[in-house]
C-alpha positions, 0 to 999 in steps of 0.5 A: 935618346939623341934628344935626351942626351942633348938635353943632359949634356948640352950637345952631342958629338960623334964620339958619344955614340960609343957610349951608353945608351947608344952602344946598346943599340949599335953605336956609331956603326948603326948611326952611320948606317942610318944617317950616312954622309949626312951624320955630321950635318944632322949632329950640327943641326940637332945641337943647334935646335935642341940646345936652344 
């Protein structure tokens, strides 16, 4: 879902996890649960790699 979002929107931000389709799968809370303090770095790396 994250890769599809970046491909469609040329990036992803923390706020995007509050909207569909992410909100249907736990939203920002779930993302924080999965990635914890690494979330900001993960988002930065995904934006760099998948938008290139």
